[in-house]
N, C-alpha and C positions, 0 to 999 in steps of 0.2 A: 119519546124520550131523547135525551142530548147527553153527552158528555164534554163537560167543557174542562179547559187547563190553561195553564200559564206557564210558559218558560223564557228564564232568561238565561241568554247563552252571550258569555264574554267572547268566544271566539266567534265573532261575528263574518271574519271571513270563510271560516269553513263552511258556516251555514248558507252564506252566498254561493260559495262554490257546487255547493252540495245541490245535484239535480233533483236528488228526491225530496229536498224540503220545501213544504209548501209556506207560500207568502203570507202574509198575516190577511186573515179578514177584512173586509173594505171595513173603513171607519176605525181602525185598533191604532192605538197610537202605542207605539214601541221607543223605546230609549235602546240603542244600537250604540255598542262601544268596540271600537275597532281595536285589533290585536294591539297596534302600536300607540294606544293613547296614553299620554303620560300620567293621569291619575291627579291627584292634589298632595302637595308638601303634606308630610305628617306634621309640622309645625301648624297647619290651620286645626290639628284636634286635638281629643287628649287621648293620648294613647296609655292605655296599661303597661305599666314597666314591665312585665313579664312579657311583652309582645314588643319592646322598642327596639331591640337587637336584631330583632325579624323580619323587620317593614323597610321597607324603603320610601314607598307612597302608598297612599289611598285610592284605590279604584271606583270605588262604588260608595260614598259615605251612606252612614247608617239613614239618616234622616229622609234620604232620596228612596231609599229601602222601603221604609214603612211609608212613606208619601204613595208610592208607587202600589205597595198591598194594599192600603185605603183605597185607592182610587180602583185596582181590580174588584176589591170587595164590591164597592160600589157597582161596577159593570155587571158583576154576578146578578145583584139583586133585581138590577134594571132589566138584565137577560131571562132570570127564573119568573119574576114577579111574585105572585103566591104560590108556585107551583112548590112540591116540597122534592126536598133534595138531600141526596144521601153524599155526605162528606166522606169519602174514604181516604186517609193518610197513609204513605207507604212509609213504614218505619225504617229505618231509626232516624234517619238524616233529615227527612220532613217533618220532624215534628214541631219544632220552633217555627218556622215558618206556618205551618197547618194551623197552630196556636193563635197566631198573631192575625191570620186571613179570618178565621172563624171569629173570633173577637169583634174585627174590624165590621164583617157580614151580618152578626147582632146588633152591635151596635147601631149601624145605619138602618138596619128593619125596623130597629125600635126606633128610631127617630124619625122616621116615614111614616107613613098610613098602612104599611103593609106589614102583615102579618106570615112570617117566614118558618115553613116546620122545616127543621135540619134532624137527619139521623147523621151521627158520627159514628165510623167505624175504624180499626185500625187492623194491618197487615203488614208482612214481611214478605219479601222476595227473595228467592234462594234461587242460586245458578251454579255457584259454584262447589264442586268437590274437591277439600281441600285445597290448593293453588289454584286449580284449574278451573276453565269455566266447562258446565257439561255441556253448553248450546242450549239447554232449556231452562226456563224460568220457571219456578213452582213458586205458589203463593202459600204463606202460612198463615194460621189464624184468620180473624174474619168471621162473620157469618156464612152462611152459603150463599157465596157469591151468585149461585144462579138467580136466587132473588131480587137480584140489582135488572134483570133483564128486563125491559120497558120502563124502567125509572129513571127518572135526572140523576147523574152520579157525577159529582164533581170528584177527579182522583188530583191528590197531592203528592208529588214526589219529588226529590231534589235530583235526582241523578237516574236516567234508564242505561242500562247495560247495550251497547250497540250490539252485540252479539244475540240477542233474545228479543223474544218481541211479548209482551203481556198479552194473554189471550183466555178468555173465559166464557 
């Protein structure tokens, strides 16, 4: 069984200075965005009017995100071959990326010689009581997570709270 994941961290310097962070797997291609990256001028994009006064520059263009999402989907299909995958989305923030990633995985599998069995499930994580972190992360929803033991699990979440770790 394997657990796969992808993380895009625009705080590149934090990740480089963190002695506990692991380097990417050999053969992994990453896009690194430094803290002082100037981004792109707004004039290069169609910016919705309601965002115009709040933005100065675009750091990561939407097309780049969609291309990288498609490449990640291709890597997942290649990694798992025809093995079944349980895809677990951590709500709420991860839903849109999860949707796009799953759609790309399905399209790539459909256009190849592979039949890929996907099981989709959703969970929420809770660690706050009022406005303070309890230090413990609890899982809300989803099927019995114990059923995931020994299976290939793809966890998609947007942000992991630093003060706690997801365990099951």
